[in-house]
C-alpha angles and dihedrals in degrees: 000000000000093000092062115102119236114252112263094213117083130202108266092230094064112121116252126211127228093281093050102258131125122221089255089062089067095055127097135200125326110282119250093195122114115285108265095023111155090223091071089057089054090051089052091050091052090050091050094047095050092046092049092048091054092234115168105233093230090063092066127084114193121195132181144171129213133315139053090304093053091055091062099079085073087064099055138041093018091177095054131094112272140186126179108201131189127279112307096349102100096104095056093047090048090049091053092049091048090050090054098043120018091173094080126082108240122215116186115194119193142150137230092263093044095049106025099046124025092008098044094108091048091050092050096053094045089055097046094046093055097232106184106242144108106253110194121186114197096210120196100148096236142076097250096182093055100047104276112300115166115270124213091265095056110120118250109258096023116136125232123227091258093048105263117139122225110235098178126096113251124243110233104209094189092054090045092051089052092051093046094055107263108163097210120040125171140161127204144160124247089226092059105070093163088064099034101052096056090045091055091047091051092046092052090054094046119111099223144024108333119191127188121185107200118192103220117180118226104223092197101051112005112038100091138101109289094034118114090202098058124116092246095048095048093046090051096046102035110126109186113203097190146347128227107233097190141319122217143142112310092234090061097052123115120210117247114190103214133127087221093064123083119186118201121184115226133212095256094055096263126122125234111214118199126191107211117228095175105056096210098044121110113188091197092063108089096189091045090052091052091049094047092050092051093047093049092048091050088054091052093251129130112226110215136177129056102339098180140357130177110211091199097051118155126197130231094262090057091050091050093043093227121173119277115264131025116327091214088065096056116118129232093265092059094043095045106031094167139250096298092061090046091051090051091052092048091048090055090055095055 
């Protein structure tokens, strides 16, 4: 019964991570989504990633908009900070929160309707400004709450459950994020947890704007023959470019001499290790990533894995040269330095 609360007591034998929490401590309420919904698999992957990274739940702030996808933060990290915004406005609220307190880890959860339609402008500016966050779009190509109309990410030529054909060109949010300047761009499939969990872990350790487009089939309205977002279609057309072997502190790494291994340093001192599956693919080449995505799409394939990462990524606070630490912790003296400081600022603008 989905209205039943999960028991608060855990079995004493459950394994705890380095900060003393079991995996169950990172869960939320019982999901009310349809049985088999890909979104629940994404929630499970987020829980697994945060537990494995030893992140204290109170250090995470999760924000969402409107839609099936934006309901999911209620189903994971129940002990974290949370804010459910209005339709399409999650990125601006997250940006404001990040401006006030840079010490939290920000997790933005959205959907294809929330980010690719009414929230497209918000999405664009969050990417180009380099706001440090993990922006996850749970992409099923339909409006699941309003009976399955095509969303803006639905592929041209795909067929709806009731037989209608989509004649509009799809918006590729991963390609758009690349063009707009995101420094970590990935695509995955909710049915491939082995790929998705390490991608989320890497995104949470990244030093800039991290975007993950997760294809997440809607079992009620978009899991039929003719859909390009169904479980069968994605499994048949998934073209993984790489796999993340592990990510750990740089000091603990061992050198592996192999042309298939790419090591990318991250902002927190860790090293991201990628095992290449496409021999000629370099995930640090932005233009190459754009070209590969277009070529794969033209061939009817879905490129997944870490599409692009910038090892030298800087966040929005670095670009704006704001003070170290959380702005919401500044005292009155720092916030109101007096008329002399104001005159100096005005003189520098003349």
